N, C-alpha and C positions, 0 to 999 in steps of 0.2 A: 569396327565401330564407326568408321567413316561412312558417309552417305554417298552412294554411287550416283553419278550424274550422267545417265545415258544420253547420247546425242538424239536430237529430234530432226528426223529427215523432212518433216513438214514445216520447219521453221522458215519464216519469210525473210529473205535477205534485204528486201526492199521496204521493210517496215518503216513508216514515215516518222515514228517517234523514237524507237530505239535501234532501228536497223536490224531487227531480229533479236533472238534470244541472246542473253549475255551470261556466260558461264559463272562469272563472279556473283552476279545477282542471284542466279539459280542456287548456288551453294549457300550464299548468305541467307536466302529465304528459308531453306530447309534447316540450317543450323539455328536460326531464330526460333522456328517452330519446335525443334528438338528441345531447346531450353524451356519454351513455354509448356512443353509436355512433361518433361522430367522434373523440372524445378518444383512445381507444386507437390508432386509425389514425394520428392526428397524432403521437403519442408514438413510434411506430415509424418515422416518416418522417424525412427530413433537415431538415424545417422545425420550428419551434416556434411557440407562440402569439404570439411577438413579430414574426413574419414576415408579418403580415397584409397588408402593402403589396404583397408579391410572391408570396404563397402563397394561392391560393383555398381550399385545405383549412384553412389557419389562419384565414382570414376566416370560414368557416362555423363553425368551432369557437368563435371569439370571439363571433360573433353568437348562437349557441345558448346559450353560457354566460351572456352578458349578459342575454338574455331569461329564462333560468332564474332568475337572481338577482332580476330585477325581479318576476317572478311569485311567487317565494318570499316576497318582502316583502309583496306584495299579498294573499297567501293566509294571512297570519298570523292574521287575525281570523275566518277561516272555521272552521266546526265540524269536529271530528274529526281533520283532517289529511289530507294527500295519500295516505299509505299506507292508511288506512282507506277512503278514497274509491276507491282502485284495487281493493282487495279486494272492496268492495261491488259495483262495476260490472263488474269482470273485464277490460274492455278499453275503450280510449278510444272516444268517439263519432265517427261519421262514417266517411269513406273512408280507413281506415288498415289496414295489414297487419302481422302479426308477422314480424320478420326471422327466417328459418329458421336452425336450428342450423348447417347446412352453410355458410351465408354467413358466420356469425360465426367458424367454424373457418377458413374461407378467408382472412378478414381478420386472423386471429390474435387475436381478441377473446376473452379468458377469460370463460367463462360456466358456472356450475354449474346443476344441475337445479333447485335450490331458489331460484335467482335469478328475479326478475321478468322476463317477456319484454320485448323491445324493440319498440315499436310506432312505425311511421313511415308517411307517405303512400307509396303504391305507386310514385309517379313520382320519388321522391327518389333521386338518385344522388350518390355521393361525387365531389367535384371533384378535379382533378389537384393534385398537391402544389405545383408551381411554374407560374408563367405561362410559356407557350411562345412567344408571339407578341409580340415587342418593338415591332412596328409599330403596335400598338394603344395604346402608351404615349405620352403627350405629352412635350414637352421637359422640363417640370418633373419628371415622374416618372422620365425617363431620367437626368437629372442627379442626382436623389436616389438612384437605384439605383447609379450610378457612385460617388457619395460613400460609400454604404454598403459597396460592395465594396472600395473603397480602404481604408476604415477597418478592415474585417475583415482585409484583407491586411496592413496595418501591425500589427495586433494579433498576427497569426500570426507575422510576422517578429520582433516583440518577444519572443514566447514562444520562437521558435527561437534567437534570440541569447542569451536567458537560459539556455536549455538548454546551448548551446555553452559559455557561461562556466562553468556549473556542472561540465560534463564536464572542462573544462580544469583547474579547481581540484582536482577529484578526481584527474586525471592527475598534477598536480604533487605532491599529497600522497602518492600511491602511489609516485612516483619517489623522493621524499625518504625514504620509509620503506624502500624496497628498497636505496637507497644506504647508509643507516645500518645496515641489517641486514647488508649485504655487508661494510661496514667493520668491524662488530663481529665477524663471522665470521673475517675476516682477522686481526684483533687476537687473537682467541682461539686461532687456529691458530698464530700466531707465538709466543704465550705458551706453548702446549703444546710447541712445538719447542725451547724454551729451558728446559725443566723436566727435571730428572733423574728418570728412571723408577724408580730404586731408592729414593731418599730424598725425592723431591718438592721439592728445592731449585730455585728459579728463578734464572736468570741473565739479565743484560741483553744479553750478547753470546754468540755461539757459542763464542768463544775461552775464555770463562770456564767454559762447560759442558764443553768438551773438556778443559780443565785439571783440572777436578774429577772427571771420569768415571773415569779409571784408578784413582785412589785409592778412589773410592766402590765400584767393582766389586770391589776386593780385600777389602772389609769385608763383614761379615754384615749384609745389608740387612734381614734379618728381625728384628734387635734392636729392640725397641720402647722407649718412654720408661720404662716401669716397670723393665725390665731394667737400663737405664742408671742409674736412681735407686738400684737395689739394689747395683750395682757401686760407685757413689759412696759408699754407706753402709759397704760392706765394705772400702773402700780403706785406712783407718787400720789395721785389723787385718792386712790383707795386708802393709802396709808394716812393721809391727812384727815380723811373722813372718819376713819376708825379711831384715830387718836382723840377726837372730840367727843366720842360717845362714852357715857358713864356706866351703861349697863354691861352685863357679862357676856357680850357677843364676841365673835372672833376678832382678835387683835391684828394689827398690821404685821407684827412679827410672825404670827401664825400663817397669814396670807403669803408672806415671803417664803416661809418654809414649805408650804403647799406648792407654790410656784416652782421652787427649787426641785422638789420631787418630780413635778410634772415635766420640767425641762429635762431632767436626767432620764426619764422614761421615754421621752419622745424624740430626742435628738439621736 
């Protein structure tokens, strides 16, 4: 899995910038490109970097990433930095090839024209995502695989049970809300059915409403409170006027009784 770094007989020892090729930079360069190549493929797969025990692809990624970090630390004291080194030499030393754009597109690796090319040994091939042959695993590896699968299964069951519990809670809350809404609608409907449409008076029973309705229908339901107040203010004058009349017209007592009925039917 390591990347071979063959020597370059044509390297110039009198290079004015770096004094020739530097092995640490060469290795760092290729391990960086290895991560750039394998990382996006692993991200799109069903495995993660934590699946190194059962995923060859994850093992390759972890190996390249670990080597990259190791060489990054080793190159801290070198001059200029890797980016300047790459721009100065253009491509790594030895038997390496630039991964073609068509291959990057095929693997779904995002790459812009201004991005650095990805260089890899020509013989390098991406490994499969998962191990396919269990016969090559020893007893300890098989037991560990079983333990891991059981653990993942239990975790999935826990998530499923938790989701079922939350759905049940939502269902109960929704049922309670709908029951309360239905009860409120019935109560409002009952209240409306026991309310006089003429004067707005509410009754506890239908019998009370029916007893009130004939009298209320015979009165002028359009009389408002201001008219009733005006009638009440005019009542004393009306009483005095009626008391001085000698003919058989309506008496003040009758006016009072009529006003009383009117008030009862309109309030």
